[in-house]
CHARMM internal coordinates of N, CA and C (Angstrom, degrees):
IC EDIT
DIST 1 N 1 CA 1.4555
DIST 1 CA 1 C 1.5324
ANGL 1 N 1 CA 1 C 110.93
DIST 1 C 2 N 1.3277
ANGL 1 CA 1 C 2 N 115.94
DIHE 1 N 1 CA 1 C 2 N -37.77
DIST 2 N 2 CA 1.4669
ANGL 1 C 2 N 2 CA 118.71
DIHE 1 CA 1 C 2 N 2 CA 179.66
DIST 2 CA 2 C 1.5190
ANGL 2 N 2 CA 2 C 111.20
DIHE 1 C 2 N 2 CA 2 C -66.60
DIST 2 C 3 N 1.3430
ANGL 2 CA 2 C 3 N 116.75
DIHE 2 N 2 CA 2 C 3 N -31.89
DIST 3 N 3 CA 1.4630
ANGL 2 C 3 N 3 CA 119.66
DIHE 2 CA 2 C 3 N 3 CA 178.62
DIST 3 CA 3 C 1.5257
ANGL 3 N 3 CA 3 C 111.07
DIHE 2 C 3 N 3 CA 3 C -65.87
DIST 3 C 4 N 1.3171
ANGL 3 CA 3 C 4 N 115.91
DIHE 3 N 3 CA 3 C 4 N -37.35
DIST 4 N 4 CA 1.4683
ANGL 3 C 4 N 4 CA 119.56
DIHE 3 CA 3 C 4 N 4 CA 178.65
DIST 4 CA 4 C 1.5269
ANGL 4 N 4 CA 4 C 110.65
DIHE 3 C 4 N 4 CA 4 C -64.86
DIST 4 C 5 N 1.3292
ANGL 4 CA 4 C 5 N 116.43
DIHE 4 N 4 CA 4 C 5 N -41.62
DIST 5 N 5 CA 1.4635
ANGL 4 C 5 N 5 CA 119.53
DIHE 4 CA 4 C 5 N 5 CA 178.90
DIST 5 CA 5 C 1.5151
ANGL 5 N 5 CA 5 C 111.76
DIHE 4 C 5 N 5 CA 5 C -66.64
DIST 5 C 6 N 1.3252
ANGL 5 CA 5 C 6 N 116.29
DIHE 5 N 5 CA 5 C 6 N -35.07
DIST 6 N 6 CA 1.4628
ANGL 5 C 6 N 6 CA 120.05
DIHE 5 CA 5 C 6 N 6 CA 177.31
DIST 6 CA 6 C 1.5324
ANGL 6 N 6 CA 6 C 110.12
DIHE 5 C 6 N 6 CA 6 C -63.34
DIST 6 C 7 N 1.3328
ANGL 6 CA 6 C 7 N 115.93
DIHE 6 N 6 CA 6 C 7 N -40.78
DIST 7 N 7 CA 1.4637
ANGL 6 C 7 N 7 CA 119.87
DIHE 6 CA 6 C 7 N 7 CA 178.85
DIST 7 CA 7 C 1.5323
ANGL 7 N 7 CA 7 C 110.93
DIHE 6 C 7 N 7 CA 7 C -67.55
DIST 7 C 8 N 1.3262
ANGL 7 CA 7 C 8 N 116.77
DIHE 7 N 7 CA 7 C 8 N -41.12
DIST 8 N 8 CA 1.4705
ANGL 7 C 8 N 8 CA 120.69
DIHE 7 CA 7 C 8 N 8 CA 179.23
DIST 8 CA 8 C 1.5266
ANGL 8 N 8 CA 8 C 110.17
DIHE 7 C 8 N 8 CA 8 C -63.22
DIST 8 C 9 N 1.3325
ANGL 8 CA 8 C 9 N 117.52
DIHE 8 N 8 CA 8 C 9 N -42.88
DIST 9 N 9 CA 1.4592
ANGL 8 C 9 N 9 CA 120.43
DIHE 8 CA 8 C 9 N 9 CA 178.08
DIST 9 CA 9 C 1.5240
ANGL 9 N 9 CA 9 C 111.47
DIHE 8 C 9 N 9 CA 9 C -65.38
DIST 9 C 10 N 1.3235
ANGL 9 CA 9 C 10 N 117.39
DIHE 9 N 9 CA 9 C 10 N -38.54
DIST 10 N 10 CA 1.4636
ANGL 9 C 10 N 10 CA 120.53
DIHE 9 CA 9 C 10 N 10 CA 177.99
DIST 10 CA 10 C 1.5208
ANGL 10 N 10 CA 10 C 110.79
DIHE 9 C 10 N 10 CA 10 C -64.94
DIST 10 C 11 N 1.3266
ANGL 10 CA 10 C 11 N 117.43
DIHE 10 N 10 CA 10 C 11 N -41.61
DIST 11 N 11 CA 1.4681
ANGL 10 C 11 N 11 CA 120.24
DIHE 10 CA 10 C 11 N 11 CA 177.91
DIST 11 CA 11 C 1.5268
ANGL 11 N 11 CA 11 C 110.49
DIHE 10 C 11 N 11 CA 11 C -66.94
DIST 11 C 12 N 1.3141
ANGL 11 CA 11 C 12 N 116.67
DIHE 11 N 11 CA 11 C 12 N -38.22
DIST 12 N 12 CA 1.4550
ANGL 11 C 12 N 12 CA 119.75
DIHE 11 CA 11 C 12 N 12 CA 178.85
DIST 12 CA 12 C 1.5153
ANGL 12 N 12 CA 12 C 112.00
DIHE 11 C 12 N 12 CA 12 C -64.03
DIST 12 C 13 N 1.3246
ANGL 12 CA 12 C 13 N 116.18
DIHE 12 N 12 CA 12 C 13 N -42.45
DIST 13 N 13 CA 1.4585
ANGL 12 C 13 N 13 CA 119.46
DIHE 12 CA 12 C 13 N 13 CA 178.09
DIST 13 CA 13 C 1.5205
ANGL 13 N 13 CA 13 C 111.03
DIHE 12 C 13 N 13 CA 13 C -65.47
DIST 13 C 14 N 1.3277
ANGL 13 CA 13 C 14 N 116.88
DIHE 13 N 13 CA 13 C 14 N -41.04
DIST 14 N 14 CA 1.4622
ANGL 13 C 14 N 14 CA 120.60
DIHE 13 CA 13 C 14 N 14 CA 179.02
DIST 14 CA 14 C 1.5303
ANGL 14 N 14 CA 14 C 110.82
DIHE 13 C 14 N 14 CA 14 C -63.29
DIST 14 C 15 N 1.3107
ANGL 14 CA 14 C 15 N 116.06
DIHE 14 N 14 CA 14 C 15 N -43.27
DIST 15 N 15 CA 1.4630
ANGL 14 C 15 N 15 CA 119.85
DIHE 14 CA 14 C 15 N 15 CA 178.64
DIST 15 CA 15 C 1.5293
ANGL 15 N 15 CA 15 C 110.67
DIHE 14 C 15 N 15 CA 15 C -66.21
DIST 15 C 16 N 1.3252
ANGL 15 CA 15 C 16 N 117.12
DIHE 15 N 15 CA 15 C 16 N -36.22
DIST 16 N 16 CA 1.4616
ANGL 15 C 16 N 16 CA 120.93
DIHE 15 CA 15 C 16 N 16 CA 178.13
DIST 16 CA 16 C 1.5266
ANGL 16 N 16 CA 16 C 111.14
DIHE 15 C 16 N 16 CA 16 C -64.07
DIST 16 C 17 N 1.3292
ANGL 16 CA 16 C 17 N 117.39
DIHE 16 N 16 CA 16 C 17 N -41.87
DIST 17 N 17 CA 1.4673
ANGL 16 C 17 N 17 CA 121.17
DIHE 16 CA 16 C 17 N 17 CA 177.83
DIST 17 CA 17 C 1.5249
ANGL 17 N 17 CA 17 C 109.66
DIHE 16 C 17 N 17 CA 17 C -64.61
DIST 17 C 18 N 1.3268
ANGL 17 CA 17 C 18 N 116.78
DIHE 17 N 17 CA 17 C 18 N -43.50
DIST 18 N 18 CA 1.4636
ANGL 17 C 18 N 18 CA 121.03
DIHE 17 CA 17 C 18 N 18 CA 178.65
DIST 18 CA 18 C 1.5257
ANGL 18 N 18 CA 18 C 111.12
DIHE 17 C 18 N 18 CA 18 C -62.95
DIST 18 C 19 N 1.3154
ANGL 18 CA 18 C 19 N 116.59
DIHE 18 N 18 CA 18 C 19 N -44.83
DIST 19 N 19 CA 1.4629
ANGL 18 C 19 N 19 CA 120.67
DIHE 18 CA 18 C 19 N 19 CA 178.98
DIST 19 CA 19 C 1.5308
ANGL 19 N 19 CA 19 C 111.04
DIHE 18 C 19 N 19 CA 19 C -64.85
DIST 19 C 20 N 1.3214
ANGL 19 CA 19 C 20 N 116.89
DIHE 19 N 19 CA 19 C 20 N -40.33
DIST 20 N 20 CA 1.4635
ANGL 19 C 20 N 20 CA 120.32
DIHE 19 CA 19 C 20 N 20 CA 176.93
DIST 20 CA 20 C 1.5116
ANGL 20 N 20 CA 20 C 112.11
DIHE 19 C 20 N 20 CA 20 C -61.64
DIST 20 C 21 N 1.3290
ANGL 20 CA 20 C 21 N 117.08
DIHE 20 N 20 CA 20 C 21 N -39.15
DIST 21 N 21 CA 1.4568
ANGL 20 C 21 N 21 CA 120.49
DIHE 20 CA 20 C 21 N 21 CA 176.69
DIST 21 CA 21 C 1.5171
ANGL 21 N 21 CA 21 C 112.08
DIHE 20 C 21 N 21 CA 21 C -65.07
DIST 21 C 22 N 1.3239
ANGL 21 CA 21 C 22 N 116.97
DIHE 21 N 21 CA 21 C 22 N -40.01
DIST 22 N 22 CA 1.4653
ANGL 21 C 22 N 22 CA 119.96
DIHE 21 CA 21 C 22 N 22 CA 178.27
DIST 22 CA 22 C 1.5218
ANGL 22 N 22 CA 22 C 111.81
DIHE 21 C 22 N 22 CA 22 C -66.73
DIST 22 C 23 N 1.3220
ANGL 22 CA 22 C 23 N 116.45
DIHE 22 N 22 CA 22 C 23 N -42.24
DIST 23 N 23 CA 1.4661
ANGL 22 C 23 N 23 CA 119.82
DIHE 22 CA 22 C 23 N 23 CA 177.95
DIST 23 CA 23 C 1.5214
ANGL 23 N 23 CA 23 C 110.53
DIHE 22 C 23 N 23 CA 23 C -63.37
DIST 23 C 24 N 1.3257
ANGL 23 CA 23 C 24 N 116.65
DIHE 23 N 23 CA 23 C 24 N -43.99
DIST 24 N 24 CA 1.4558
ANGL 23 C 24 N 24 CA 120.35
DIHE 23 CA 23 C 24 N 24 CA 179.53
DIST 24 CA 24 C 1.5253
ANGL 24 N 24 CA 24 C 111.44
DIHE 23 C 24 N 24 CA 24 C -64.84
DIST 24 C 25 N 1.3201
ANGL 24 CA 24 C 25 N 116.78
DIHE 24 N 24 CA 24 C 25 N -34.75
DIST 25 N 25 CA 1.4613
ANGL 24 C 25 N 25 CA 120.43
DIHE 24 CA 24 C 25 N 25 CA 179.06
DIST 25 CA 25 C 1.5254
ANGL 25 N 25 CA 25 C 111.24
DIHE 24 C 25 N 25 CA 25 C -64.82
DIST 25 C 26 N 1.3278
ANGL 25 CA 25 C 26 N 116.66
DIHE 25 N 25 CA 25 C 26 N -42.70
DIST 26 N 26 CA 1.4586
ANGL 25 C 26 N 26 CA 119.58
DIHE 25 CA 25 C 26 N 26 CA -176.02
DIST 26 CA 26 C 1.5226
ANGL 26 N 26 CA 26 C 113.66
DIHE 25 C 26 N 26 CA 26 C -87.72
DIST 26 C 27 N 1.3311
ANGL 26 CA 26 C 27 N 117.96
DIHE 26 N 26 CA 26 C 27 N -25.92
DIST 27 N 27 CA 1.4583
ANGL 26 C 27 N 27 CA 119.99
DIHE 26 CA 26 C 27 N 27 CA -175.79
DIST 27 CA 27 C 1.5220
ANGL 27 N 27 CA 27 C 113.76
DIHE 26 C 27 N 27 CA 27 C -109.42
DIST 27 C 28 N 1.3359
ANGL 27 CA 27 C 28 N 118.11
DIHE 27 N 27 CA 27 C 28 N -15.65
DIST 28 N 28 CA 1.4562
ANGL 27 C 28 N 28 CA 121.03
DIHE 27 CA 27 C 28 N 28 CA -173.51
DIST 28 CA 28 C 1.5110
ANGL 28 N 28 CA 28 C 114.65
DIHE 27 C 28 N 28 CA 28 C -83.99
DIST 28 C 29 N 1.3009
ANGL 28 CA 28 C 29 N 116.84
DIHE 28 N 28 CA 28 C 29 N -20.20
DIST 29 N 29 CA 1.4515
ANGL 28 C 29 N 29 CA 119.16
DIHE 28 CA 28 C 29 N 29 CA -178.84
DIST 29 CA 29 C 1.5214
ANGL 29 N 29 CA 29 C 111.90
DIHE 28 C 29 N 29 CA 29 C 86.81
DIST 29 C 30 N 1.3119
ANGL 29 CA 29 C 30 N 114.59
DIHE 29 N 29 CA 29 C 30 N -176.03
DIST 30 N 30 CA 1.4627
ANGL 29 C 30 N 30 CA 121.50
DIHE 29 CA 29 C 30 N 30 CA -174.99
DIST 30 CA 30 C 1.5245
ANGL 30 N 30 CA 30 C 112.42
DIHE 29 C 30 N 30 CA 30 C -68.09
DIST 30 C 31 N 1.3246
ANGL 30 CA 30 C 31 N 117.47
DIHE 30 N 30 CA 30 C 31 N -26.69
DIST 31 N 31 CA 1.4619
ANGL 30 C 31 N 31 CA 120.16
DIHE 30 CA 30 C 31 N 31 CA -177.62
DIST 31 CA 31 C 1.5252
ANGL 31 N 31 CA 31 C 112.72
DIHE 30 C 31 N 31 CA 31 C -66.39
DIST 31 C 32 N 1.3191
ANGL 31 CA 31 C 32 N 117.12
DIHE 31 N 31 CA 31 C 32 N -28.67
DIST 32 N 32 CA 1.4629
ANGL 31 C 32 N 32 CA 121.47
DIHE 31 CA 31 C 32 N 32 CA -174.63
DIST 32 CA 32 C 1.5212
ANGL 32 N 32 CA 32 C 113.02
DIHE 31 C 32 N 32 CA 32 C -110.25
DIST 32 C 33 N 1.3206
ANGL 32 CA 32 C 33 N 118.13
DIHE 32 N 32 CA 32 C 33 N 12.28
DIST 33 N 33 CA 1.4613
ANGL 32 C 33 N 33 CA 119.61
DIHE 32 CA 32 C 33 N 33 CA -175.81
DIST 33 CA 33 C 1.5286
ANGL 33 N 33 CA 33 C 112.12
DIHE 32 C 33 N 33 CA 33 C -66.52
DIST 33 C 34 N 1.3301
ANGL 33 CA 33 C 34 N 118.15
DIHE 33 N 33 CA 33 C 34 N -36.43
DIST 34 N 34 CA 1.4602
ANGL 33 C 34 N 34 CA 119.97
DIHE 33 CA 33 C 34 N 34 CA 179.01
DIST 34 CA 34 C 1.5224
ANGL 34 N 34 CA 34 C 111.03
DIHE 33 C 34 N 34 CA 34 C -65.35
DIST 34 C 35 N 1.3157
ANGL 34 CA 34 C 35 N 116.96
DIHE 34 N 34 CA 34 C 35 N -44.78
DIST 35 N 35 CA 1.4599
ANGL 34 C 35 N 35 CA 120.96
DIHE 34 CA 34 C 35 N 35 CA 176.96
DIST 35 CA 35 C 1.5286
ANGL 35 N 35 CA 35 C 110.84
DIHE 34 C 35 N 35 CA 35 C -62.83
DIST 35 C 36 N 1.3178
ANGL 35 CA 35 C 36 N 116.31
DIHE 35 N 35 CA 35 C 36 N -39.92
DIST 36 N 36 CA 1.4651
ANGL 35 C 36 N 36 CA 120.13
DIHE 35 CA 35 C 36 N 36 CA 179.47
DIST 36 CA 36 C 1.5260
ANGL 36 N 36 CA 36 C 110.91
DIHE 35 C 36 N 36 CA 36 C -62.85
DIST 36 C 37 N 1.3231
ANGL 36 CA 36 C 37 N 117.41
DIHE 36 N 36 CA 36 C 37 N -44.09
DIST 37 N 37 CA 1.4645
ANGL 36 C 37 N 37 CA 119.98
DIHE 36 CA 36 C 37 N 37 CA 179.16
DIST 37 CA 37 C 1.5194
ANGL 37 N 37 CA 37 C 111.50
DIHE 36 C 37 N 37 CA 37 C -66.17
DIST 37 C 38 N 1.3284
ANGL 37 CA 37 C 38 N 117.12
DIHE 37 N 37 CA 37 C 38 N -35.25
DIST 38 N 38 CA 1.4725
ANGL 37 C 38 N 38 CA 119.32
DIHE 37 CA 37 C 38 N 38 CA 176.47
DIST 38 CA 38 C 1.5285
ANGL 38 N 38 CA 38 C 110.54
DIHE 37 C 38 N 38 CA 38 C -64.42
DIST 38 C 39 N 1.3299
ANGL 38 CA 38 C 39 N 117.04
DIHE 38 N 38 CA 38 C 39 N -42.67
DIST 39 N 39 CA 1.4646
ANGL 38 C 39 N 39 CA 120.05
DIHE 38 CA 38 C 39 N 39 CA 177.57
DIST 39 CA 39 C 1.5195
ANGL 39 N 39 CA 39 C 111.69
DIHE 38 C 39 N 39 CA 39 C -64.17
DIST 39 C 40 N 1.3226
ANGL 39 CA 39 C 40 N 117.10
DIHE 39 N 39 CA 39 C 40 N -38.75
DIST 40 N 40 CA 1.4621
ANGL 39 C 40 N 40 CA 120.32
DIHE 39 CA 39 C 40 N 40 CA 178.60
DIST 40 CA 40 C 1.5257
ANGL 40 N 40 CA 40 C 110.82
DIHE 39 C 40 N 40 CA 40 C -64.19
DIST 40 C 41 N 1.3206
ANGL 40 CA 40 C 41 N 116.87
DIHE 40 N 40 CA 40 C 41 N -44.42
DIST 41 N 41 CA 1.4718
ANGL 40 C 41 N 41 CA 120.11
DIHE 40 CA 40 C 41 N 41 CA 179.61
DIST 41 CA 41 C 1.5254
ANGL 41 N 41 CA 41 C 110.72
DIHE 40 C 41 N 41 CA 41 C -64.55
DIST 41 C 42 N 1.3243
ANGL 41 CA 41 C 42 N 117.13
DIHE 41 N 41 CA 41 C 42 N -44.29
DIST 42 N 42 CA 1.4661
ANGL 41 C 42 N 42 CA 120.24
DIHE 41 CA 41 C 42 N 42 CA 178.54
DIST 42 CA 42 C 1.5298
ANGL 42 N 42 CA 42 C 110.48
DIHE 41 C 42 N 42 CA 42 C -62.70
DIST 42 C 43 N 1.3268
ANGL 42 CA 42 C 43 N 116.80
DIHE 42 N 42 CA 42 C 43 N -41.79
DIST 43 N 43 CA 1.4659
ANGL 42 C 43 N 43 CA 120.27
DIHE 42 CA 42 C 43 N 43 CA 179.15
DIST 43 CA 43 C 1.5133
ANGL 43 N 43 CA 43 C 112.65
DIHE 42 C 43 N 43 CA 43 C -64.34
DIST 43 C 44 N 1.3212
ANGL 43 CA 43 C 44 N 117.40
DIHE 43 N 43 CA 43 C 44 N -42.03
DIST 44 N 44 CA 1.4668
ANGL 43 C 44 N 44 CA 120.43
DIHE 43 CA 43 C 44 N 44 CA 179.24
DIST 44 CA 44 C 1.5263
ANGL 44 N 44 CA 44 C 110.26
DIHE 43 C 44 N 44 CA 44 C -66.18
DIST 44 C 45 N 1.3203
ANGL 44 CA 44 C 45 N 116.80
DIHE 44 N 44 CA 44 C 45 N -43.66
DIST 45 N 45 CA 1.4667
ANGL 44 C 45 N 45 CA 119.54
DIHE 44 CA 44 C 45 N 45 CA 178.18
DIST 45 CA 45 C 1.5265
ANGL 45 N 45 CA 45 C 111.09
DIHE 44 C 45 N 45 CA 45 C -62.16
DIST 45 C 46 N 1.3210
ANGL 45 CA 45 C 46 N 117.14
DIHE 45 N 45 CA 45 C 46 N -40.32
DIST 46 N 46 CA 1.4571
ANGL 45 C 46 N 46 CA 120.34
DIHE 45 CA 45 C 46 N 46 CA 179.70
DIST 46 CA 46 C 1.5267
ANGL 46 N 46 CA 46 C 111.54
DIHE 45 C 46 N 46 CA 46 C -65.92
DIST 46 C 47 N 1.3246
ANGL 46 CA 46 C 47 N 117.25
DIHE 46 N 46 CA 46 C 47 N -39.92
DIST 47 N 47 CA 1.4640
ANGL 46 C 47 N 47 CA 120.45
DIHE 46 CA 46 C 47 N 47 CA 177.80
DIST 47 CA 47 C 1.5275
ANGL 47 N 47 CA 47 C 110.24
DIHE 46 C 47 N 47 CA 47 C -64.78
DIST 47 C 48 N 1.3214
ANGL 47 CA 47 C 48 N 117.00
DIHE 47 N 47 CA 47 C 48 N -43.24
DIST 48 N 48 CA 1.4673
ANGL 47 C 48 N 48 CA 120.22
DIHE 47 CA 47 C 48 N 48 CA 179.60
DIST 48 CA 48 C 1.5238
ANGL 48 N 48 CA 48 C 110.61
DIHE 47 C 48 N 48 CA 48 C -63.18
DIST 48 C 49 N 1.3219
ANGL 48 CA 48 C 49 N 117.73
DIHE 48 N 48 CA 48 C 49 N -44.56
DIST 49 N 49 CA 1.4654
ANGL 48 C 49 N 49 CA 120.72
DIHE 48 CA 48 C 49 N 49 CA 178.90
DIST 49 CA 49 C 1.5278
ANGL 49 N 49 CA 49 C 110.37
DIHE 48 C 49 N 49 CA 49 C -62.85
DIST 49 C 50 N 1.3157
ANGL 49 CA 49 C 50 N 117.41
DIHE 49 N 49 CA 49 C 50 N -40.85
DIST 50 N 50 CA 1.4677
ANGL 49 C 50 N 50 CA 119.91
DIHE 49 CA 49 C 50 N 50 CA 178.94
DIST 50 CA 50 C 1.5244
ANGL 50 N 50 CA 50 C 111.64
DIHE 49 C 50 N 50 CA 50 C -64.99
DIST 50 C 51 N 1.3193
ANGL 50 CA 50 C 51 N 117.60
DIHE 50 N 50 CA 50 C 51 N -38.30
DIST 51 N 51 CA 1.4597
ANGL 50 C 51 N 51 CA 119.75
DIHE 50 CA 50 C 51 N 51 CA 178.64
DIST 51 CA 51 C 1.5275
ANGL 51 N 51 CA 51 C 111.49
DIHE 50 C 51 N 51 CA 51 C -70.34
DIST 51 C 52 N 1.3257
ANGL 51 CA 51 C 52 N 117.28
DIHE 51 N 51 CA 51 C 52 N -37.69
DIST 52 N 52 CA 1.4570
ANGL 51 C 52 N 52 CA 120.33
DIHE 51 CA 51 C 52 N 52 CA 178.56
DIST 52 CA 52 C 1.5297
ANGL 52 N 52 CA 52 C 110.85
DIHE 51 C 52 N 52 CA 52 C -68.94
DIST 52 C 53 N 1.3168
ANGL 52 CA 52 C 53 N 116.64
DIHE 52 N 52 CA 52 C 53 N -39.79
DIST 53 N 53 CA 1.4559
ANGL 52 C 53 N 53 CA 120.90
DIHE 52 CA 52 C 53 N 53 CA -176.63
DIST 53 CA 53 C 1.5301
ANGL 53 N 53 CA 53 C 112.93
DIHE 52 C 53 N 53 CA 53 C -89.17
DIST 53 C 54 N 1.3144
ANGL 53 CA 53 C 54 N 118.24
DIHE 53 N 53 CA 53 C 54 N 11.38
DIST 54 N 54 CA 1.4591
ANGL 53 C 54 N 54 CA 121.54
DIHE 53 CA 53 C 54 N 54 CA -177.21
DIST 54 CA 54 C 1.5186
ANGL 54 N 54 CA 54 C 112.01
DIHE 53 C 54 N 54 CA 54 C -60.09
DIST 54 C 55 N 1.3232
ANGL 54 CA 54 C 55 N 117.77
DIHE 54 N 54 CA 54 C 55 N -36.55
DIST 55 N 55 CA 1.4622
ANGL 54 C 55 N 55 CA 120.68
DIHE 54 CA 54 C 55 N 55 CA -178.90
DIST 55 CA 55 C 1.5216
ANGL 55 N 55 CA 55 C 112.23
DIHE 54 C 55 N 55 CA 55 C -61.94
DIST 55 C 56 N 1.3044
ANGL 55 CA 55 C 56 N 116.86
DIHE 55 N 55 CA 55 C 56 N -29.87
DIST 56 N 56 CA 1.4650
ANGL 55 C 56 N 56 CA 119.95
DIHE 55 CA 55 C 56 N 56 CA 179.38
DIST 56 CA 56 C 1.5274
ANGL 56 N 56 CA 56 C 110.97
DIHE 55 C 56 N 56 CA 56 C -73.32
DIST 56 C 57 N 1.3405
ANGL 56 CA 56 C 57 N 117.04
DIHE 56 N 56 CA 56 C 57 N -35.65
DIST 57 N 57 CA 1.4681
ANGL 56 C 57 N 57 CA 120.07
DIHE 56 CA 56 C 57 N 57 CA -175.80
DIST 57 CA 57 C 1.5069
ANGL 57 N 57 CA 57 C 113.20
DIHE 56 C 57 N 57 CA 57 C -89.34
DIST 57 C 58 N 1.3245
ANGL 57 CA 57 C 58 N 117.19
DIHE 57 N 57 CA 57 C 58 N -39.78
DIST 58 N 58 CA 1.4644
ANGL 57 C 58 N 58 CA 120.66
DIHE 57 CA 57 C 58 N 58 CA -175.32
DIST 58 CA 58 C 1.5278
ANGL 58 N 58 CA 58 C 108.58
DIHE 57 C 58 N 58 CA 58 C -106.12
DIST 58 C 59 N 1.3121
ANGL 58 CA 58 C 59 N 117.41
DIHE 58 N 58 CA 58 C 59 N 110.64
DIST 59 N 59 CA 1.4721
ANGL 58 C 59 N 59 CA 119.44
DIHE 58 CA 58 C 59 N 59 CA -178.23
DIST 59 CA 59 C 1.5225
ANGL 59 N 59 CA 59 C 112.45
DIHE 58 C 59 N 59 CA 59 C -70.41
END
COOR INIT
IC SEED 1 N 1 CA 1 C
IC BUILD
């Protein structure tokens, strides 16, 4: 059960980073677009890794 919660928290954090990057991209202006794209890429990679590694965390 603890492994499932660990996976849920990891997905939540990944989605939060992705959402933060999207918000920063649309609301931050041109000055923060590079940071926003970096957050989006990190968030997408984290979500993909969490989905691939789901079998290890969720029995």
